[in-house]
Structures are given as C-alpha cells and as structure tokens.
C-alpha positions in Angstrom: -53.4 33.7 35.0 -55.5 30.7 36.0 -56.9 30.5 32.4 -53.5 30.7 30.9 -52.2 28.0 33.2 -55.2 25.8 32.3 -54.5 26.1 28.5 -50.8 25.5 29.1 -51.5 22.3 31.0 -54.0 21.2 28.3 -51.4 21.8 25.6 -48.9 19.8 27.5 -51.4 16.9 27.9 -52.2 17.0 24.1 -48.5 16.5 23.4 -48.5 13.3 25.5 -48.4 10.0 23.6 -50.3 8.3 26.4 -53.2 10.8 26.1 -53.5 10.3 22.4 -53.3 6.6 22.8 -56.1 6.8 25.4 -58.3 8.9 23.0 -57.6 6.9 19.8 -58.4 3.6 21.7 -61.8 4.9 22.8 -62.6 6.3 19.3 -61.5 3.0 17.7 -63.8 0.9 19.9 -66.7 3.4 19.4 -66.3 3.0 15.6 -66.2 -0.8 15.9 -69.5 -0.6 17.9 -71.0 1.5 15.1 -69.8 -1.1 12.5 -67.7 1.6 10.8 -64.7 0.3 8.7 -62.8 3.5 9.8 -62.1 1.7 13.1 -59.2 0.0 11.5 -57.0 3.0 10.6 -57.8 4.6 13.9 -57.0 1.3 15.7 -53.7 1.0 13.9 -52.8 4.5 15.0 -53.8 3.6 18.6 -51.6 0.4 18.4 -48.6 2.4 17.2 -49.0 4.9 20.0 -49.4 2.0 22.5 -46.2 0.4 21.2 -44.3 3.6 21.6 -45.5 3.9 25.2 -44.6 0.2 26.0 -41.1 0.6 24.5 -40.5 3.7 26.6 -41.6 1.6 29.7 -39.4 -1.4 28.4 -42.5 -3.6 28.2 -41.3 -5.2 25.0 -43.7 -8.1 25.0 -46.7 -5.7 25.1 -45.1 -3.7 22.4 -44.8 -6.8 20.3 -48.5 -7.6 20.9 -49.4 -4.2 19.4 -47.6 -5.5 16.2 -50.0 -8.5 16.2 -52.9 -6.2 16.6 -51.7 -4.0 13.7 -51.4 -7.1 11.4 -54.9 -8.2 12.4 -56.2 -4.6 11.9 -54.8 -4.6 8.3 -56.4 -8.1 7.7 -59.7 -6.9 9.1 -59.7 -3.7 7.0 -59.3 -5.8 3.9 -62.0 -8.3 5.0 -64.5 -5.7 5.8 -64.1 -4.1 2.4 -64.3 -7.4 0.6 -67.6 -8.0 -1.2 -69.0 -11.5 -0.5 -69.4 -13.7 -3.5 -72.9 -13.2 -5.1 -73.5 -10.0 -3.2 -71.8 -7.5 -5.4 -74.2 -4.8 -4.3 -73.2 -5.1 -0.7 -70.8 -2.4 0.5 -69.0 -4.8 2.8 -69.2 -8.2 4.5 -72.2 -8.7 6.7 -72.2 -9.3 10.5 -72.5 -13.1 11.2 -72.3 -15.5 14.1 -69.3 -17.5 15.2 -69.5 -21.1 14.1 -68.8 -24.0 16.5 -65.8 -24.9 14.4 -64.3 -21.4 14.8 -65.1 -21.4 18.5 -63.1 -24.6 18.8 -60.1 -23.1 16.9 -60.2 -19.9 19.0 -60.5 -21.9 22.2 -57.5 -24.1 21.3 -55.5 -21.1 20.4 -56.2 -19.4 23.8 -55.4 -22.5 25.8 -52.1 -23.1 23.9 -51.1 -19.4 24.0 -51.8 -19.2 27.7 -49.9 -22.3 28.5 -46.9 -21.5 26.3 -46.5 -17.8 26.9 -47.5 -18.2 30.6 -44.8 -20.8 31.2 -42.2 -18.6 29.4 -43.0 -15.4 31.4 -43.3 -17.4 34.7 -39.9 -19.1 34.1 -37.8 -16.4 32.6 -39.2 -13.1 33.9 -40.5 -11.6 37.1 -44.1 -11.1 35.7 -46.6 -10.6 38.5 -49.4 -12.8 37.0 -47.9 -14.5 33.9 -50.8 -17.0 33.3 -53.6 -14.6 33.9 -51.9 -11.9 31.9 -51.3 -14.2 28.9 -54.8 -15.6 29.2 -56.2 -12.0 28.8 -53.8 -11.5 25.9 -54.8 -14.7 24.2 -58.5 -13.8 24.5 -57.8 -10.3 23.2 -56.2 -11.7 20.1 -59.1 -14.1 19.6 -61.6 -11.2 19.9 -59.6 -9.1 17.5 -59.7 -11.9 15.0 -63.5 -12.1 15.4 -63.7 -8.4 14.7 -61.7 -8.9 11.5 -64.2 -11.6 10.5 -67.1 -9.5 11.7 -68.5 -12.0 14.2 -71.0 -10.6 16.7 -69.7 -12.6 19.6 -66.4 -10.7 19.6 -68.1 -8.3 22.1 -68.7 -11.1 24.6 -65.0 -11.8 24.7 -64.2 -8.1 25.0 -66.7 -7.8 27.9 -64.9 -10.5 29.8 -61.3 -9.5 29.0 -62.0 -5.8 29.7 -63.5 -6.6 33.1 -60.4 -8.7 33.8 -58.0 -5.9 32.7 -60.0 -3.4 34.8 -59.3 -5.5 37.9 -55.7 -6.3 36.9 -54.7 -2.6 36.3 -56.5 -1.6 39.5 -54.6 -4.2 41.5 -51.3 -2.9 40.1 -52.1 0.7 40.9 -52.6 1.9 37.3 -55.8 3.9 37.9 -55.8 5.5 34.4 -55.7 2.2 32.6 -58.2 0.7 35.0 -60.6 3.5 34.1 -59.8 3.1 30.4 -60.7 -0.6 30.4 -63.8 0.0 32.5 -65.0 2.5 29.8 -64.1 -0.1 27.1 -66.2 -2.7 29.0 -69.2 -0.3 28.8 -68.5 0.3 25.1 -68.3 -3.5 24.5 -71.7 -3.9 26.1 -73.0 -1.2 23.8 -71.3 -2.7 20.8 -72.8 -6.1 21.4 -76.3 -4.5 21.6 -75.7 -2.5 18.5 -74.4 -5.4 16.4 -77.3 -7.6 17.6 -79.7 -5.0 16.3 -77.9 -4.8 13.0 -77.8 -8.6 12.7 -81.6 -8.8 13.5 -82.4 -6.1 10.9 -80.4 -7.9 8.3 -82.1 -11.2 9.1 -85.5 -9.5 8.8 -84.6 -8.0 5.5 -83.4 -11.3 4.1 -86.6 -13.1 5.2 -88.9 -10.5 3.6 -90.4 -11.8 0.3 -89.2 -10.0 -2.8 -92.0 -8.8 -5.0 -91.2 -8.6 -8.7 -91.4 -5.1 -10.1 -94.2 -6.0 -12.6 -96.3 -7.7 -9.9 -95.8 -4.8 -7.6 -96.9 -2.3 -10.2 -100.1 -4.4 -11.0 -100.9 -4.5 -7.2 -100.7 -0.7 -7.0 -103.0 -0.1 -10.0 -106.6 0.6 -8.9 -109.1 -2.1 -9.8 -111.6 -1.3 -12.5 -115.3 -1.8 -11.5 
C-alpha cells in the first residue's frame, strides 16, 4: 500500500505545471551551460509553463515578462544558428566577450527599466519591493539578451540576480522557488566556468599557426641520407 501511495503521489506531482516548470527551467540552464542550442526550445517551454502559473496566481506582470523571455529565446535561437560571415564552416556563432559599448547599453536599460517599472509598481500596486524586484527583472532581461548574443559575461549577471532572487523568495516564504534559484546560482557558476573553458580553447585554436597541407606532407617525409 505504501508503494502504491508513493506512485500515486508521484503521478499527481508529474501532472503539476509548477513541477514541470521547475524541471524545464533547470534543464534549460544546464543546456545553456553546455552551450547547447537546444536550451532555447526547452527555455520557451519553461517560460510558457511559468506564464500559466503566474496567470493562475494573478501575477500578470510576471506572466508578461515570460513573453519577453520567449521573444528573446526565439531571437537567441536564430542568432546561435546563424553562421558568422566568413566562417561558413562554423556550426554556430562563437562565444565572445561583452564590449564596453554593449555594457553601456545594457546598464542604461537596467537603470531606466528599474526607475520606470519600479515607480509604476510602487505607485499603483501593493508590491512589497518594487524597485528591487524590477532591478532583478531588468538584470534578468539584460542577461538573457547576452545569452542570445552568446556573451560569456551573461553568467556573471545570472550569478548576481539568482543570489538576489534566492534571498527575495526566502524572505517571502517561497521555499521552493528559493531552492530553485539557489540551484540556478550554482549552475550559473558552472556555466561561467564552462564557457570560459570553451572561450579559452577557441582562442588557443585561433592562435595556432596553420601549416599548409603540402608543407605538412614534406615535413612528415623521412630525410634521405
């Protein structure tokens, strides 16, 4: 009877949108850390599930944010599959670093978004932490855009924002989501390490001198005495 009850509870859990949202979010971040383009379809599914949950909870602004993430996911999916000019043999765009110009644009966006959205929710809603919440949201959008452009520093933003969300959800009594974002923070640390390794290997391969095939063949032939 205990075994039957266990499998019944498991089946009930697997029918929960929240559980599948939890699972697909973790799988998505893991695939991003592995630099797999499949993170985008999984991430889009995770955003749809999160939007359903937020609508059920009447958290309409968070549901709308999932729509932004879906749009950025489609954009990133296209970008990752796009072959760079002059590199037709490459299967996808390479990992690169964020330029100072892009950092400036992202920083300006986060400041404007935090001020505008924070003021709106502080004035017209009963949000608990309107400016802190919207700062985290703005940074999340900036980090998602960096993923779409395959910038290695996206993981630094996710590290900070996941740590912030871990604390925010813990303060609000949402233990499950606090645990989720703590796990995401650990995955962000792993993702940063993994992308740094990929970036380093790509730089080493690019710096390696290319030996023409004829010259290589001549070097391999034994010298005649």
